[in-house]
SEKESE-634264 format. One record per atom (N, C-alpha, C, O): residue in one letter; atom name; y, x, z. Coordinates in steps of 0.001 Angstrom, whole numbers, plus 500000, padded with zeros to 6 digits. Layout:
% residues N
  aa  at       Y       X       Z
   A  CA       Y       X       Z
...
% end
This chain:
% residues 152
  aa  at       Y       X       Z
   M   N  375932  094659  333076
   M  CA  375599  093276  333776
   M   C  375684  092282  332814
   M   O  376770  091725  332656
   M   N  374580  091914  332039
   M  CA  374374  091216  331071
   M   C  373733  089794  331755
   M   O  373125  089930  332816
   G   N  373864  088357  331134
   G  CA  372802  087312  331626
   G   C  371304  087552  331129
   G   O  371008  088691  330770
   R   N  370538  086745  331098
   R  CA  369282  086634  330872
   R   C  369271  087023  329268
   R   O  370231  086628  328606
   H   N  368426  087639  328734
   H  CA  368222  087695  327513
   H   C  369602  088567  326960
   H   O  370110  088504  325841
   D   N  369940  089225  327889
   D  CA  371270  090049  326839
   D   C  372410  089450  326962
   D   O  373379  090137  326639
   E   N  372666  088154  327404
   E  CA  373659  087317  327247
   E   C  374876  087456  328167
   E   O  374902  087852  329332
   P   N  375900  087032  327366
   P  CA  377088  087222  328284
   P   C  377215  086564  329182
   P   O  376732  085433  329128
   V   N  378047  087080  330600
   V  CA  377841  086471  331944
   V   C  379200  085463  331666
   V   O  380194  085796  331021
   I   N  379030  084478  332160
   I  CA  380223  083096  331897
   I   C  381014  083402  333429
   I   O  380240  083276  334377
   V   N  382254  083733  333753
   V  CA  383030  083507  334592
   V   C  383963  082821  334657
   V   O  384947  083160  334001
   V   N  384028  081448  335563
   V  CA  385127  080535  335501
   V   C  386071  080736  336847
   V   O  385601  081170  337898
   A   N  387218  080431  336713
   A  CA  388303  080660  337508
   A   C  389524  079826  337708
   A   O  390079  079394  336698
   A   N  389972  079569  338788
   A  CA  390979  078178  338821
   A   C  392503  079204  339307
   A   O  392793  080093  340107
   V   N  393113  078431  338293
   V  CA  394424  078761  338530
   V   C  395500  077063  339161
   V   O  395978  076100  338562
   I   N  395454  077451  340472
   I  CA  395953  076236  341360
   I   C  397388  076583  341670
   I   O  397773  077580  342282
   R   N  398032  075731  341219
   R  CA  399711  076043  341363
   R   C  400062  074247  342223
   R   O  399688  073103  341964
   V   N  400865  074803  343190
   V  CA  401662  073633  344020
   V   C  402793  074057  344138
   V   O  402974  075141  344692
   G   N  403952  073232  343597
   G  CA  405350  073536  343479
   G   C  405585  075261  343045
   G   O  405205  075783  341997
   P   N  406164  075790  343938
   P  CA  406415  077287  343115
   P   C  405047  078042  343286
   P   O  404923  078761  342295
   W   N  404272  078143  343889
   W  CA  403289  078594  344541
   W   C  401987  078578  343669
   W   O  401738  077669  342876
   V   N  401235  079585  343868
   V  CA  399811  079958  343100
   V   C  398951  080204  344196
   V   O  399314  080881  345157
   L   N  397832  079692  344103
   L  CA  396407  079890  345236
   L   C  396088  081492  344631
   L   O  396401  081638  343449
   I   N  395538  082619  345280
   I  CA  394953  083746  345211
   I   C  393958  083891  345966
   I   O  394109  082959  346756
   T   N  392906  084504  346309
   T  CA  392002  084965  347013
   T   C  391420  086435  347275
   T   O  391641  087206  346342
   Q   N  390861  086864  348140
   Q  CA  390730  088307  348221
   Q   C  388956  088653  348206
   Q   O  388078  088132  348893
   R   N  388858  089627  347245
   R  CA  387347  089670  347169
   R   C  386582  090120  348566
   R   O  387243  090812  349340
   P   N  385407  089815  348884
   P  CA  385016  090592  350100
   P   C  384322  091611  349551
   P   O  383957  091846  348399
   E   N  384181  092275  350769
   E  CA  383629  093513  351206
   E   C  382193  093529  350558
   E   O  381358  092750  351019
   G   N  381847  094374  349507
   G  CA  380356  094519  348933
   G   C  380003  094026  347660
   G   O  378947  094058  347028
   A   N  381782  093291  347284
   A  CA  381445  092486  345990
   A   C  382266  093770  345145
   A   O  382972  094694  345548
   G   N  381810  093350  343791
   G  CA  382684  094389  342880
   G   C  384135  094298  342996
   G   O  384588  093188  343275
   H   N  384893  095211  342841
   H  CA  386235  095122  343335
   H   C  386947  094814  344318
   H   O  388067  094308  344399
   A   N  386048  095234  345228
   A  CA  386148  094575  346990
   A   C  387784  094920  347406
   A   O  388263  096053  347401
   G   N  388385  093887  347700
   G  CA  389551  094004  348657
   G   C  390629  093526  347562
   G   O  391709  093029  347880
   R   N  390234  093722  346306
   R  CA  391278  093283  345425
   R   C  391470  091806  345002
   R   O  390399  091202  344945
   W   N  392419  091169  344732
   W  CA  392639  090011  344513
   W   C  392859  089042  343562
   W   O  393844  089040  342824
   E   N  391786  088035  343546
   E  CA  391688  087405  342075
   E   C  392016  085683  342288
   E   O  392455  085264  343359
   F   N  391753  084842  341199
   F  CA  391808  083635  340983
   F   C  390549  083102  341595
   F   O  389609  083417  340865
   P   N  390091  082321  342797
   P  CA  389035  081691  342971
   P   C  388177  081184  341781
   P   O  388756  080634  340844
   G   N  386992  081319  341767
   G  CA  385853  080860  341035
   G   C  384673  082006  341143
   G   O  384592  082859  342028
   G   N  384044  081874  340358
   G  CA  382677  082734  340112
   G   C  381995  082640  338895
   G   O  382482  082187  337858
   K   N  380646  083158  339062
   K  CA  379893  082853  337494
   K   C  379596  081590  337525
   K   O  379680  080879  338527
   R   N  379170  081184  336235
   R  CA  378604  080206  335979
   R   C  376718  080194  336002
   R   O  376048  081024  335388
   E   N  376140  079079  336836
   E  CA  374969  079151  336553
   E   C  374058  078520  335549
   E   O  374497  077601  334858
   P   N  372516  079038  335375
   P  CA  372091  078611  334166
   P   C  372273  077175  334399
   P   O  372167  076773  335558
   G   N  372542  076317  333423
   G  CA  372552  074591  332906
   G   C  373879  074175  333560
   G   O  374071  072960  333610
   E   N  374776  074935  334040
   E  CA  375856  074338  334205
   E   C  377056  074244  333405
   E   O  377126  075194  332627
   R   N  377995  073465  333320
   R  CA  378982  073483  332434
   R   C  380236  074475  333197
   R   O  380243  074899  334353
   D   N  380952  074611  332442
   D  CA  382079  075367  333276
   D   C  382449  074654  334298
   D   O  382370  075188  335404
   V   N  383121  072786  334160
   V  CA  383819  072543  335385
   V   C  382986  072339  336232
   V   O  383371  072480  337393
   Q   N  381829  072015  336045
   Q  CA  380887  072028  337368
   Q   C  380780  073224  337981
   Q   O  380949  073158  339198
   A   N  380526  074431  337487
   A  CA  380749  075676  338139
   A   C  382024  076244  338949
   A   O  382196  076975  339925
   L   N  382790  075560  338078
   L  CA  384104  075841  338758
   L   C  384141  075052  340119
   L   O  384091  075672  341181
   R   N  384221  073811  340084
   R  CA  384179  072864  341289
   R   C  383109  073239  342470
   R   O  383418  072981  343634
   R   N  381716  073913  342135
   R  CA  380835  074375  343023
   R   C  381582  075416  343526
   R   O  381874  075527  344717
   E   N  381821  075997  342866
   E  CA  382356  078042  343678
   E   C  384158  077542  344363
   E   O  384640  078342  345164
   L   N  384793  076598  344096
   L  CA  385710  076206  345092
   L   C  385265  075397  346283
   L   O  385917  075236  347315
   R   N  384101  074920  346016
   R  CA  383787  074236  347256
   R   C  382978  075471  348183
   R   O  383236  075556  349383
   E   N  382312  076103  347750
   E  CA  381617  077085  348420
   E   C  382434  078675  348703
   E   O  381905  079576  349354
   E   N  383471  078749  348224
   E  CA  384611  079667  348247
   E   C  385849  079387  349438
   E   O  386350  080078  350326
   L   N  386015  078203  349019
   L  CA  387213  077836  350096
   L   C  387218  076030  350711
   L   O  388040  075468  351434
   G   N  386295  075645  350245
   G  CA  385903  074260  351124
   G   C  386996  073431  350815
   G   O  387649  072820  351660
   I   N  387314  073399  348870
   I  CA  388505  072642  348359
   I   C  387639  071641  347233
   I   O  386640  072090  346671
   E   N  388042  070504  347021
   E  CA  387879  069775  345899
   E   C  389124  069975  344665
   E   O  390311  070120  344957
   V   N  388755  069957  343675
   V  CA  390164  069943  342462
   V   C  389857  069332  341512
   V   O  388655  069164  341305
   G   N  390932  068733  340512
   G  CA  391145  068458  339425
   G   C  390911  069013  338408
   G   O  391984  068876  337821
   V   N  390066  069728  337542
   V  CA  390178  070652  336748
   V   C  390687  069907  334903
   V   O  390183  069066  334159
   T   N  391889  070786  334842
   T  CA  392629  069658  333761
   T   C  392187  070767  332312
   T   O  391425  070275  331481
   R   N  392608  071977  332120
   R  CA  392196  072550  330996
   R   C  392266  073778  331450
   R   O  392585  074164  332574
   M   N  391779  074707  330004
   M  CA  391444  075922  329768
   M   C  392898  076404  329589
   M   O  393599  075979  328671
   I   N  393304  077254  330443
   I  CA  394757  077963  329995
   I   C  394400  079590  329645
   I   O  395312  080208  329096
   W   N  393318  080226  329884
   W  CA  393314  081710  329320
   W   C  391956  081788  328732
   W   O  391265  080804  328470
   R   N  391621  083021  328543
   R  CA  389981  083624  328225
   R   C  390822  084781  328028
   R   O  391938  085103  327619
   E   N  389157  085517  328787
   E  CA  389482  087039  328522
   E   C  388019  087281  328527
   E   O  387128  086578  329003
   D   N  387925  088752  327718
   D  CA  386598  089361  327624
   D   C  386849  090691  328349
   D   O  387806  091437  328137
   A   N  385753  090908  329328
   A  CA  385647  092330  329917
   A   C  384449  092665  330133
   A   O  383842  092275  331131
   G   N  383688  093800  328807
   G  CA  382392  094102  328751
   G   C  381486  092779  328779
   G   O  381639  091920  327911
   P   N  380968  092702  329338
   P  CA  380107  091849  329290
   P   C  380099  090298  330242
   P   O  379164  089521  330435
   L   N  381287  090250  330635
   L  CA  381808  089054  331311
   L   C  382592  088185  330192
   L   O  383305  088785  329387
   R   N  382490  087038  330145
   R  CA  383381  085842  329519
   R   C  384635  085314  330571
   R   O  384654  084083  330584
   L   N  385194  085636  331042
   L  CA  386378  084821  331912
   L   C  386846  084104  331215
   L   O  387266  084427  330104
   R   N  386899  082744  331778
   R  CA  387595  081647  331629
   R   C  388393  080992  332634
   R   O  387827  080517  333618
   F   N  389864  080895  332478
   F  CA  390485  080338  333607
   F   C  391269  079172  333235
   F   O  392065  079118  332297
   Y   N  390891  077983  334280
   Y  CA  391470  076689  334018
   Y   C  392550  076182  335064
   Y   O  392487  076540  336240
   E   N  393516  075360  334606
   E  CA  394536  075169  335427
   E   C  393636  074126  336266
   E   O  392594  073747  335732
   C   N  393877  073776  337187
   C  CA  393618  072717  338615
   C   C  394493  071969  339043
   C   O  395672  072321  339061
   E   N  394178  071065  339372
   E  CA  395026  070038  340180
   E   C  394727  069958  341840
   E   O  393731  069296  342133
   Y   N  395423  070515  342875
   Y  CA  395007  070447  344158
   Y   C  395445  069043  344821
   Y   O  396437  068351  344593
   L   N  394354  068850  345734
   L  CA  394716  067662  346492
   L   C  395150  067776  347597
   L   O  394349  067969  348511
   P   N  396257  067710  347811
   P  CA  397245  068171  349435
   P   C  396582  067729  350245
   P   O  396276  068765  350836
   V   N  396137  067020  350716
   V  CA  395499  066479  351831
   V   C  394418  067309  352604
   V   O  394202  067238  353813
   Q   N  393647  068272  351512
   Q  CA  392888  069339  351724
   Q   C  393498  070907  352485
   Q   O  394580  071321  352069
   R   N  392856  071615  353444
   R  CA  393212  073051  353547
   R   C  392268  073881  353339
   R   O  391275  073813  354063
   P   N  392341  074837  352332
   P  CA  391629  075903  352069
   P   C  391168  076542  352894
   P   O  392101  077189  353369
   R   N  390268  076784  353392
   R  CA  389266  078207  354305
   R   C  388707  079438  353812
   R   O  387730  079316  353073
   P   N  389061  080429  354028
   P  CA  388189  081635  353519
   P   C  386822  081394  353867
   P   O  386461  082093  354815
   L   N  385976  080657  353424
   L  CA  384446  080796  353671
   L   C  383977  082062  353076
   L   O  383082  082634  353699
   V   N  384309  082483  352240
   V  CA  383371  083721  351160
   V   C  384602  085025  351514
   V   O  384275  086081  352057
   S   N  385969  084716  351110
   S  CA  386993  085568  350889
   S   C  387495  086006  352285
   S   O  387646  085072  353072
   P   N  387764  087161  352715
   P  CA  388346  087498  353976
   P   C  389678  086749  354164
   P   O  390036  086291  355248
   Q   N  390403  086660  352990
   Q  CA  391715  085498  353327
   Q   C  392221  085137  351823
   Q   O  392045  085818  350812
   F   N  392849  083978  351928
   F  CA  393755  083459  350283
   F   C  395183  083461  350698
   F   O  395402  083191  351879
   R   N  395816  083625  350208
   R  CA  397460  083390  349975
   R   C  398094  082433  348759
   R   O  397437  082113  347769
   W   N  399145  082125  348937
   W  CA  399671  081018  348252
   W   C  400964  081802  348196
   W   O  401764  082058  349097
   V   N  400971  082269  346304
   V  CA  402256  083337  346206
   V   C  403031  082565  345232
   V   O  402602  081534  344714
   R   N  404508  083227  344922
   R  CA  405250  083160  343840
   R   C  404414  083786  342722
   R   O  403782  084842  342713
   P   N  404615  082664  341596
   P  CA  403763  083302  340237
   P   C  404779  084678  339911
   P   O  404182  085497  339212
   E   N  406138  085077  340264
   E  CA  406802  086346  339762
   E   C  406428  087430  340706
   E   O  406885  088545  340454
   D   N  405460  087248  342047
   D  CA  404664  088082  342682
   D   C  403914  088373  342265
   D   O  403740  089591  342283
   L   N  403081  087677  341701
   L  CA  401664  088488  341263
   L   C  401408  089676  341034
   L   O  400635  090261  341793
   P   N  401911  090261  340076
   P  CA  402307  091511  339456
   P   C  401857  092818  340793
   P   O  401205  093848  340624
   S   N  402377  092378  341862
   S  CA  402606  093233  343242
   S   C  401183  093239  344011
   S   O  400950  094045  344912
   Y   N  400179  092191  343541
   Y  CA  398563  092121  344426
   Y   C  398157  092911  343290
   Y   O  398623  092992  342153
   D   N  397178  093475  343858
   D  CA  395953  094263  342844
   D   C  395119  093538  342503
   D   O  394273  093053  343255
   F   N  395226  093315  341158
   F  CA  394135  091940  340721
   F   C  392947  093485  340049
   F   O  393231  094675  339915
   P   N  391919  092895  339832
   P  CA  391087  093416  338622
   P   C  391704  093674  337452
   P   O  392562  092856  337120
   P   N  391395  095067  336360
   P  CA  391799  095237  335318
   P   C  391927  093900  334079
   P   O  392699  093784  333127
   A   N  390991  093144  334499
   A  CA  390804  092240  333505
   A   C  391857  090890  333685
   A   O  392230  090134  332788
   D   N  392161  090850  334936
   D  CA  393338  089951  334851
   D   C  394598  090212  334913
   D   O  395476  089571  335489
   D   N  394701  091480  334111
   D  CA  396251  091886  333997
   D   C  396979  091352  333135
   D   O  398123  091216  333567
   R   N  396831  090948  332007
   R  CA  397564  089914  330793
   R   C  397575  088692  331215
   R   O  398452  087986  330718
   L   N  396626  088036  332256
   L  CA  396973  086489  332688
   L   C  398004  086576  333800
   L   O  398935  085772  333843
   V   N  397845  087586  334741
   V  CA  399050  088009  335740
   V   C  400343  087886  335460
   V   O  401265  087228  335942
   R   N  400188  088962  334226
   R  CA  401678  089281  333539
   R   C  402376  087783  332864
   R   O  403580  087535  332915
   A   N  401544  087056  332360
   A  CA  402305  085956  331769
   A   C  402245  084664  332514
   A   O  402685  083602  332074
   L   N  401616  084842  333778
   L  CA  402047  083805  334720
   L   C  403070  084071  335494
   L   O  403726  083200  336066
   A   N  403339  085627  335589
   A  CA  404393  085851  336425
   A   C  405683  085889  335570
   A   O  406698  086204  336191
   T   N  405840  085578  334040
   T  CA  406859  085523  333050
   T   C  406983  084305  332604
   T   O  407686  084097  331615
   D   N  406268  083193  333305
   D  CA  406277  082201  332669
   D   C  406216  081961  331524
   D   O  407024  081205  330985
   R   N  405086  082645  330782
   R  CA  404643  082204  329357
   R   C  403410  081501  328997
   R   O  402882  081347  327896
   I   N  403038  081077  330259
   I  CA  401807  079946  330769
   I   C  402561  078660  331280
   I   O  402703  078653  332503
   G   N  403034  077656  330665
   G  CA  403807  076493  331496
   G   C  402797  075376  331954
   G   O  401708  075277  331388
   R   N  403086  074709  332769
   R  CA  402431  073871  333377
   R   C  402536  072896  332589
   R   O  403594  072698  331991
   R   N  401290  071973  332411
   R  CA  401501  070745  331493
   R   C  401428  069212  332536
   R   O  400444  068714  333083
   T   N  402386  068907  332533
   T  CA  402637  067433  333607
   T   C  401562  066635  333044
   T   O  400867  066975  332087
   R   N  401462  065464  333755
   R  CA  401203  063889  333391
   R   C  401918  063653  332275
   R   O  401459  063405  331160
   R   N  403273  063747  332651
   R  CA  404035  062805  331710
   R   C  404353  063671  330220
   R   O  404755  063121  329194
   A   N  404129  064845  330336
   A  CA  404429  065789  328824
   A   C  403139  065126  328134
   A   O  403304  064686  326996
   R   N  401400  064977  328942
   R  CA  400876  065222  328274
   R   C  400669  063411  327522
   R   O  399879  063131  326621
   R   N  401450  062611  328090
   R  CA  401339  061008  327883
   R   C  402407  061007  326315
   R   O  402134  060545  325207
   R   N  403644  061709  326791
   R  CA  404174  061713  325507
   R   C  403740  062463  324106
   R   O  404045  062147  322956
   R   N  402785  063752  324654
   R  CA  402328  064163  323606
   R   C  401265  063532  322482
   R   O  401173  063750  321274
   R   N  400361  062502  323533
   R  CA  399506  061547  323012
   R   C  400494  060642  322389
   R   O  400215  060503  321198
   S   N  401480  060012  322717
   S  CA  401984  059316  321922
   S   C  402787  059630  320578
   S   O  403022  058764  319735
   R   N  403149  060852  320480
   R  CA  403880  061089  319238
   R   C  402442  061267  318187
   R   O  402711  061689  317062
   R   N  401286  061042  318408
   R  CA  400613  061480  317677
   R   C  400045  059742  316430
   R   O  399609  058682  316880
   V   N  400236  060011  315216
   V  CA  400232  059322  314174
   V   C  398827  058739  314049
   V   O  397800  059350  313752
   P   N  398972  057448  314329
   P  CA  397796  056578  314463
   P   C  397107  057136  313018
   P   O  397837  057502  312097
   S   N  395692  057163  312912
   S  CA  395066  057289  311473
   S   C  394719  055868  310796
   S   O  394455  054874  311473
   R   N  394745  055875  309555
   R  CA  394817  054852  308711
   R   C  393315  054362  308323
   R   O  392562  055209  307841
   S   N  392918  053238  308481
   S  CA  391442  053228  307997
   S   C  391371  052756  306721
   S   O  390281  052670  306154
% end
């Protein structure tokens, strides 16, 4: 499954956390790995940037808008280049399974009990064991404030 001219296929996915919960979706019938669970997202279209593709995919799959904060994980799986982004969920929205048969909010420590595609295994284990922490706005501000100003 290579892209145009044997280029790798870029796939972007969202890790959306609200309190102690992480949002996962189930792959639809007819798709590769049908019935398995995944982090919502999809293939990047020609001319799109990662963030544009991720926002488009989440609107198409779940009918939601998110703030994309940072890339937290990369994984290569054959011709696929998977890129996982931490996303901020706007709580006034309600996800709807527009493409997937269902979605669930689950605790990170429960993620390994769901059947994910093999390419997601390392990320699932990292989230389940809290090896990928959240970066809060306060922590980002503190980190920025610690930078030493450059001297001209």
